[in-house]
Structure formats: structure tokens, C-alpha cells
C-alpha positions in Angstrom: -0.2 -69.4 110.4 1.5 -67.1 112.8 0.2 -65.3 115.8 -1.5 -62.0 116.4 -2.7 -60.0 119.4 -5.5 -57.4 119.4 -6.4 -54.7 121.9 -9.3 -52.2 121.8 -8.7 -48.5 121.6 -11.2 -47.1 124.1 -12.4 -43.7 125.3 -14.4 -44.4 128.4 -16.7 -47.2 127.4 -16.6 -46.3 123.7 -14.5 -48.5 121.5 -13.0 -46.2 118.8 -10.8 -48.7 117.1 -8.4 -51.7 117.4 -4.6 -52.0 117.5 -3.1 -55.3 116.5 0.3 -56.9 116.5 1.1 -59.8 114.2 4.0 -62.3 114.3 5.0 -64.4 111.4 5.7 -67.5 113.6 3.3 -69.1 116.1 4.1 -67.9 119.6 2.5 -67.6 123.0 2.3 -64.2 124.6 3.2 -64.1 128.3 1.2 -62.0 130.8 3.8 -59.2 130.9 3.7 -58.8 127.1 -0.1 -58.7 127.2 -0.1 -56.1 130.0 2.5 -54.0 128.1 0.5 -54.1 124.9 -2.7 -53.2 126.7 -1.0 -50.3 128.4 0.3 -49.1 125.0 -3.2 -49.4 123.5 -4.6 -47.2 126.4 -1.9 -44.6 125.8 -2.7 -44.5 122.1 -6.4 -44.1 123.0 -5.6 -41.2 125.3 -3.5 -39.5 122.6 -6.4 -39.8 120.1 -8.9 -38.5 122.6 -6.7 -35.4 123.3 -6.3 -34.8 119.6 -10.0 -34.9 119.1 -10.5 -32.4 122.0 -7.9 -30.1 120.5 -9.5 -30.2 117.1 -13.0 -29.6 118.6 -11.8 -26.7 120.6 -9.9 -25.3 117.6 -13.1 -25.5 115.5 -15.2 -23.8 118.2 -12.6 -21.0 118.4 -12.7 -20.6 114.6 -16.5 -20.3 114.6 -16.6 -17.9 117.5 -13.9 -15.7 115.9 -16.0 -15.5 112.7 -19.1 -14.7 114.8 -17.3 -12.0 116.7 -16.0 -10.3 113.6 -19.4 -10.5 111.9 -21.2 -9.0 114.9 -18.7 -6.2 115.2 -19.0 -5.4 111.5 -22.8 -5.5 111.6 -22.9 -3.1 114.6 -20.5 -0.6 113.1 -22.0 2.9 112.7 -24.0 3.7 109.6 -24.0 0.1 108.1 -26.6 -0.2 105.4 -29.2 -2.9 105.7 -28.2 -4.6 102.5 -24.6 -4.8 103.6 -25.8 -6.5 106.8 -27.2 -9.3 104.7 -23.9 -9.6 102.8 -22.1 -10.0 106.2 -24.7 -12.6 107.3 -24.3 -14.7 104.1 -20.5 -14.5 104.1 -20.1 -15.4 107.7 -22.7 -18.2 107.8 -21.0 -20.0 104.9 -17.6 -19.8 106.7 -19.0 -20.9 110.1 -20.9 -23.9 108.6 -18.5 -24.7 105.8 -21.5 -24.8 103.5 -21.5 -25.0 99.7 -24.9 -23.3 99.2 -26.5 -20.4 100.9 -29.7 -18.4 100.4 -31.3 -15.6 102.4 -35.1 -15.3 101.8 -36.5 -12.1 103.2 -40.2 -11.2 102.9 -41.1 -7.5 103.1 -44.6 -7.7 104.7 -45.7 -4.1 104.0 -44.5 -4.0 100.3 -45.6 -7.5 99.5 -42.3 -8.4 97.9 -39.3 -10.5 98.7 -35.6 -10.4 98.5 -33.3 -13.4 97.6 -29.6 -13.3 98.3 -27.6 -16.4 97.2 -24.2 -14.9 98.0 -23.5 -13.9 94.4 -26.5 -11.8 93.4 -29.5 -10.2 95.0 -32.9 -10.3 93.4 -36.2 -8.7 94.4 -39.4 -10.3 93.1 -43.1 -10.0 93.9 -44.4 -12.1 96.7 -46.2 -14.7 94.5 -43.0 -15.5 92.5 -40.9 -16.0 95.7 -43.6 -18.1 97.3 -43.6 -20.4 94.2 -39.9 -20.8 94.5 -39.8 -21.8 98.1 -43.1 -23.8 97.8 -42.6 -27.1 99.5 -39.0 -26.6 100.7 -37.4 -26.6 104.1 -37.5 -22.8 103.9 -41.3 -22.8 103.8 -41.4 -25.3 106.7 -39.1 -23.2 108.8 -41.2 -20.1 108.1 -44.4 -21.8 109.1 -43.0 -23.4 112.3 -40.8 -20.3 113.1 -38.2 -22.9 114.2 -34.7 -24.0 113.3 -34.8 -27.1 111.0 -31.6 -29.2 110.8 -30.9 -32.5 109.3 -30.7 -34.6 106.2 -33.1 -33.7 103.4 -36.7 -34.7 104.1 -38.0 -36.8 101.2 -41.4 -35.1 101.5 -39.8 -31.7 100.8 -38.5 -30.4 97.5 -34.8 -29.6 97.6 -33.9 -25.9 97.2 -30.8 -26.9 95.3 -30.9 -30.4 93.6 -28.2 -32.7 95.0 -27.6 -30.8 98.2 -29.2 -33.1 100.7 -27.8 -31.8 104.0 -29.9 -28.7 104.8 -30.4 -26.3 107.6 -32.9 -23.4 107.8 -32.9 -20.7 110.5 -35.8 -18.2 110.9 -35.0 -14.5 110.5 -37.4 -11.9 111.8 -37.0 -8.1 111.8 -39.9 -7.1 114.2 -43.1 -6.7 112.2 -41.4 -5.5 109.0 -39.7 -8.6 107.6 -39.9 -12.4 107.9 -37.3 -14.7 106.4 -34.9 -17.6 106.6 -31.2 -18.2 106.4 -30.7 -21.4 104.4 -27.5 -23.4 104.1 -26.8 -26.7 102.3 -24.0 -29.1 101.2 -23.8 -32.4 99.4 -22.7 -34.4 102.5 -22.2 -34.2 106.2 -24.5 -32.7 108.8 -24.4 -29.5 111.0 -23.2 -29.9 114.5 -24.9 -28.5 117.6 -22.1 -26.0 118.0 -22.5 -24.8 114.4 -26.3 -24.5 114.9 -25.9 -22.5 118.1 -23.4 -20.1 116.6 -25.5 -19.6 113.5 -28.5 -18.9 115.6 -26.6 -16.1 117.5 -25.4 -14.8 114.1 -29.0 -14.6 112.7 -30.4 -12.9 115.8 -27.6 -10.3 115.7 -28.3 -9.7 112.0 -32.0 -9.2 112.8 -31.2 -6.6 115.4 -28.6 -4.8 113.3 -31.0 -4.8 110.3 -33.7 -3.2 112.4 -31.2 -0.6 113.7 -30.1 0.2 110.2 -33.6 0.7 109.0 -34.4 3.0 112.0 -31.2 5.0 111.4 -32.2 5.4 107.7 -35.7 6.6 108.7 -34.4 9.0 111.2 -31.8 10.4 108.8 -34.5 11.0 106.2 -36.7 12.7 108.7 -33.8 14.9 109.8 -33.2 15.9 106.1 -36.9 16.7 105.6 -36.9 18.7 108.8 -33.8 20.7 107.8 -35.4 21.5 104.4 -38.7 22.6 106.1 -36.7 24.8 108.5 -34.9 26.4 105.6 -38.2 27.0 103.8 -39.7 28.6 106.9 -36.7 30.8 107.4 -36.9 32.0 103.7 -40.6 32.7 104.2 -39.9 34.6 107.4 -37.2 36.7 105.6 -39.7 37.6 102.8 -42.5 38.5 105.3 -40.3 40.5 107.7 -37.8 41.9 105.3 -34.4 43.1 106.5 -34.8 44.8 109.9 -38.3 45.7 108.9 -37.2 47.1 105.5 -39.2 45.3 102.9 -37.8 44.3 99.5 -36.8 41.1 97.7 -35.5 42.3 94.4 -31.9 41.6 93.5 -30.9 45.2 94.1 -32.5 45.3 97.5 -31.0 42.0 98.5 -27.6 43.3 97.4 -28.1 46.4 99.5 -29.1 44.3 102.5 -25.9 42.3 102.0 -23.8 45.5 102.0 -25.5 46.7 105.2 -24.7 43.4 106.9 -21.0 43.7 105.8 -20.8 47.2 107.2 
């Protein structure tokens, strides 16, 4: 018994819900009441639509802010390569709101690999790492050199049991390293916006990692060159002496020092 009236909540042609009014007694709704109720339903639909837009924009701003901070930190002067991976892990988890993370990085020249799960970093031989990522989404992303996003493929072995929502993004540092940034959670997928921001983050990490390696190599070469110059200077002093006066005993060196002071 009684009467009720229902109106759809619509955004464009999409019905997102229903609003209903119920009366305890049977009654007949007049056209003006119906029009008023439909107008109210349309207003509620618009409010919901605006709230969704606001939430989506707020989420995009949040992700981009994290990305901006991460890129700035990665590109700071003298950042070590291992610290860049820590920035990558920390920022990726925050952007994607993930529960699990793993960076797999294969050192091609040394035939070893590095695994960073956000808590600890381990370095193993290539065979051990390959066995761990065997038939997982990480292996598939490496082989295809492509981003893989979606619910867990039943044909693949889960990296972490129970975490069925997975994403893997290839990570390459020129011809030195190949790897993958892996993220997972127990439920929910990864949006296109999240994937796009994560892709930018990974590419910046690759560039920063390469720059850090190059800076380390150049610093080492500069130290070696400085040492070599010092050795050559010492050799020159021994061969030429002090203003063509030969001698390298302590007494002679002391005498040369006194002459310099004078």
C-alpha cells in the first residue's frame, strides 16, 4: 500500500542512480509535482557530477605534486644511484596507493640483479633473480618492453600471493641496466592517470640514474687524474731537484724549505 515516485539520477545519458519518494497513503501525483521532482533529481545529479569532477581533479593534483617533488629530488646535484631507487619506490607507492612494490634491476655487464621491495635491498646473481621472477608479470613486461596493467593473469604466477591487482612498468638505463617497477594491491585497478604519471616517474628515474652513474664515473676519473698528476709532480721534483740543486734527503729537503721561506 501507499505510493511512491522514482526519478533517475543522470549524467548525460548515463544513469548513476535513482532517487525515490514514498508516501504512506495512496495518492496521485499531479504534473507540477512530477516536474518539480524531476527538476530536483536533475539538480542532485549535477551536484554529484561536480563532486566527482572535484575529486578527480584533486587526485590528479595530488599525483602530479608527488611526481614533481620526486623529479626535483632525483635531479638534485650529487644524488647517488641507490637513493634514486628509494625515491622511485617511495613516490610510486604514494602515487598508486599500492600495498606492495618491487624494483627489479638487472646489471647486464656484471650479470647480477638488484631487488628493492621498499624495506630492504638485496643483490643476487642473475640465475637466482631469474628464478624468482620466472613466470610473473615482471618477466612478461621485460620480454615485451611494455607496460602491463590489469587484474592478475591466471597464466602468470603472482609475485606476492593474494595481491591480484598488478602493474609492471619497464625501466631501462641505456645499455647498462634493464628492469621493472612492479606495484600490486589486493583489490582495485590502476587508472589511466596513475599509469601515465608512473610512466613519467620511471622515465625520469632512468635518466637520473644514468646521470648519477656518469657523475660517479667522472668523479672517480678526476680523482685518479689528480693522483697521477701528484705522482708526476713528485717525480719531476726528484729528477730536477730544487732549482737544479739535486738532493732528496731529509736535510736537503729541509734546506730547500728554508730557501723557499727566505
